[in-house]
N, C-alpha and C positions, 0 to 999 in steps of 0.2 A: 686056554690060549687066546691071547689078544688078536681080535680081528684086525686086518688091515684095512686102514681107512681108505675108502675110495678116492682116487685122485681125479683132480678137476683140470681138464686139458687148459681151461682159460686162465689158471692160476700158474701154470708151469712157465719157467723161464729157462730158455736153453742155456747150457753151460758147456766149456770146452773140457777137454780131457784131463786138465790139471785143476778143475773146479773153479776157474775164474769165468765171469760172464763174457759171452761172446762180444767182441767189440763192435761188430758190425751192427748187430741187434741193439746194442746199447747206445750206439751213436744215432740211430735212426728214431729210436724211442725218446731220446733227449731233445732231438730237433722238432719231433712232433709235439712234444710236450711244451716247448718253448713257443711255438706258434700258437697254442691253443691258450696259454696263460695270458692275462692282460699285462699291458705295460708296467713295469716297476715291481712285478712279483717275481722272486727269484726261486730256483729250485729247492734252495735250503728252506724255504718256507712252507714246502708243500708236504702233504701227508697222503698218500694213495691208499685207497681203500678198494678191495676188489671183492666181488660176489660171484657165487657160482651161476650156472645156467638155470638151476632149478630155483633160483631166487627171482622174485618179481621186481626186485630193486635193480636199477641200472648201475653200472660202475662209474663212480665220480671221483674227482680228484679235488679235495678241499683244500683251500688256502689257509694255512695258519703256521705258527712256529712250532718246531718240536720241543719237547720238554727241555728246559735249560736255555732256551733262547730267549733273548731279552726283546726281540721284536713284539709288537702288539698283534694280536689276530687280526686277520683281514676277514671282510664278510663276503668277499667275491666268491662264487661257486661257479665251476666249470663242469659240464656235463658231457659225457662222450657221445651221447645221441643227438639226432637232429633235433628233436623236441626241446632236450636242455638247451641246445645251442641257440633256438628260436627264442626260448625264455630269457638267455643271457643277452640276445640282441634286443629284446624288448627293453631291458633294464639298462641298456647303453646311455639313453639319454639322461639317466640319473647319475651317471658317473662323473665326477669331477676330478681332473688330474692337476694338483697344484704344482708349484715350481719345483719341489722336491722330487717329483717324479713319482710319487706313490698315489695310487687310485683311492679315492675316498667316495664312499656311497651316502647319498642323502635320501631322505625319506620320500621326496617327490620332486618333480621338475621345478625350477625357479621362475616365477613369473614376475616380471617387473612392470609397475603400473605406476601412474602419476598419482600423487596425493589427491584423494577426493575431499572438497570441503564439506564440512559438517554443517546442516542447516541449522541444527540447534546451536551451535558455536556462533553462526552469523546472527541469529536472533538475540543470543546473549550479548554479543558485541552492541548491536543497536540498542537493547535496553540500557546497556552501561553507558553509552554516549548519550542516551536521552536523559537519564538520571543524573549525569554530570552537568549537562546544559540546565536541567530544571534546577538544580541546586545553586548553580551560578546565577541564574536569573532571580531566584527566590532570595538569595542573599542581597543581591543589587536592590531589590524592592525594598526590602526590610531596612537597608541601610539608607536609603532615600527618605523613607518615612521618618526615620529616627533622626534625620538631619546629620548623619554621618558621612554618606557617600556623595558623589558629585554626579550630577547628570547632564546631558547635553541637550540644550535648549535652543530651537530656532524660533526666536521671538516673533516674527512675521508670521510664520506658519502656525504657531500655537494660537496666536490671536485669532486667525481666521478659522481654526477648528473650534474655538470657544464660541464664536459667534455662530457657527452653524449649528452647533448643539443648542445654543439658547434659541435660535429662530425655530428649531425643530419641535422644541417644547411649545412654543407660541402657536405654531401653525397645528399642531396637534389639538390645541386647546380650540382654536377656531374650527377645526374639523369636527370636534365633539359638538359645539354649540350649533352648527350647521345640521348636523344629524339630528339633535333635539328638535332644531326648527322644522325639519322635514317630516319628523314623526308627529309633531303637533298639528302641522298643516295637513297632514294626510288625514288625521282624525277630523280636522274641521271640515275639510272637503267632504269626507265620508258622512258627517252629520248634516252638512247642508244638502247633500244629495237627498238624503232619507227625508229631510224636512221639505224639500220641495215635491217629492212624491207624495208626501201626506197632505201638503196643501192642494195639489192637484186632484187627489182623490176627493176631499171635502168640496173642492169646487164644483165636481159633477154632482155631489149628493145634497149640497145645500143650495137651493135656487135663489134664496134671497140674500146669500153672500157669495153668490158664484164669481162675479167680478173680483171681489177683494181676495178671494182665496186664490184666483187665477193670477193676480198680479204678484202676489208673494211667492207662488210656485215658479213663476218665470224668473223673478229675482234670484230666488235661491238656486235654481239650475244654472243660471248664468254666472252666479259666483263660484259655483262648484266647478264650472267648465273653466273658469280663469284660474281658479285654484289649481286644478289639474296642470295648466300650463305652466304656471309658477313652480309646481311641484316638480316638472320635468326639468325646468332651469336650475333649480336649487340641487336636485340629483346629480345633474351634469356637473355642477360646481363641486360637489362632495367627491364625485369619482376622480375628477382631476387633481384636486387637492390630495386625496388619498394615493394617487399614484406618485406624485411628487414628494410626499412625505415618507411612506412606508416602502417605496422602492428606489427612487432616485436617490434621496437624500440617504436612505438606510444602506444603500450600496456604496456610497461614498464614506459613510462612518465605518463600514466593515473595512474598507481599505485603511482608514485612519487607525483602526485597531491593529492591523498588520503592521502598520508603520510604528506604533508604540511598542509592539513586541520586538521588532526589529531594533528599535532604539534602546530597550532595555538589554538585549543581548549584546548590542555593541558596547554599551557602557561596562557590562559585566566583564566581558573580555578585555576591555581597555584598562580597567581597574586590575585584573591579573597581570597584564603584561607591564603596568607600572610598578606593581609590587615586586615582580621578577627582577625588573631593571634596578631598583633600589637595593637588591638582595647582592651578595657576593657573586662573582662570576668565576667559575671553575668548570672542571670536565663534566661534573654532575648537573650544573645548572644550566650550561650553554645549550645543551639540546631541548631542554625545556623552554628555555627563552625563545629559541628559533621555532618550536612548535606554536607556542603561544603568539608570536608574530604572525604566523601563517593564519592561525584562527582569527586573530584580530583583523587581519587584512580581508579575509572571506566576510565577515560579519560587518565590516565597513563598507564594503561594496553593496551588501544586501541593504544596509541602512540608507545609503545614498540613492539606491534605486527606489526604495519605497517612498522617500521623501519626494522625489520627483513626480512619482505616480500621485501622490497624495495633492501636489501643487496643480498638476494638469487637472485632476478631477474635480478640484474646488473651482477651478476657473471655468470649466464646462458647465458645472452645476450652477454657478451663479448665473452665467447666461441663459440657461435653460429656465432657471426659475423665474427670471424676471419677464422672460417672454411668456411662460404658462400663466402665471400670477396676473399679467397684465389683461390678458384676455378673459380670465375668469372673473377677476373683479369688475371688468366693464359689464360682464353678463349679468352677475349679481346684482349690481346697482339698477341696471336698465329693467331688469325683470321686476324688482321690488317696487321700483317708482311706478312703472306702468300698471302693476296690479292695484296699488293702493290709490292710483289716480283713477282708476276705473277705465283705463284706456286699452280696450282688448285689442285694437288693431296694433298698437304699439307693442303689446306685450307679444303678440304673435310674430310681428316683424323681428322682434329680438331673438326669438327662437330660429327663425329662418337665417339670421344674420351669422348665427353660430352653428348652423347645420344640425340643429337638435330636432329629432323625431320623436314625438310623443307616442307611447304605446297605447292603443286602443284597448279597452278593458275586454277580456275574453279574446283577443286576437291570437293569442299563443294556444288556445285551447283547440283540439281538433274538431272538425265538423262530424256530424253523426254519419256522413258517407265514408270518412276516413276511419271511424271506429268500427265499421263493419269488416 
């Protein structure tokens, strides 16, 4: 005998005496269901699943088409409990309702952000611009050396630059010779000082030649003293000329190199613009011509600025060079003339005139008290 299955009160639906659903309960059920469903989801697209009280699962209403329906399945799930309702509320930020009225669920919230620049792309762009500029300048230099390309020449400025470079070579030669003279004079002064000490020692030990050794000792010591004075004047001359050649003139020549680089870039972009202007003009070439015109104008302004800077520096350098060399040449002449004339007072007066202070041997060494 088949046992009667236990009835679950939660699955019972009240009916009327003629077997029809009770209208009042059906009306209230449909109203509650419509309130619970999201916008755009019809009752025809729902499937009701119920479980007994003895089940651990909660009753849910799943949205989806019945078999035979052409509508696509929906992923929205409505729970009848408060926990399920809170989960649905938490997913509300991910629901996007299109103009058609149907709800679509996305995997996560949509975040709008500005496009972030890639540092690698910026470096790549800088390398590309540098490579293009280097190619243009190299092509311009080769064209000039082969005699095929034209170059911009400022005759007056180029002549001044050539004179400056030639003078720098001559000043470097004078500086080298003066340093050689200083080295040889130092050796001679050192030898005279040692010779004077040797004569003085023999003057004390040889009674019969006491006066003769004494005269020679005094002469050598006087020559050594005058040689040290002349050595101070020559070293001052060397220091001043070295500053003029290796700092002042070198700084001006550095500006000249920058001017020449700007001139090559200017001629390179000028050549490009001339070639584009000789070609056809259409929708493809007009933007290139306009861009080339802008680059040409930028490099033209740079070239004009560097040319003015070189002209100003050459003018100031000439004034400074004349002033410095005038004083140093007068010093060198007076010191050499006084030394070989044996005029010790004139030699010392020359050093005072140019405010030259001689270093006393051992003056820089610390005393025995300072070493303690």
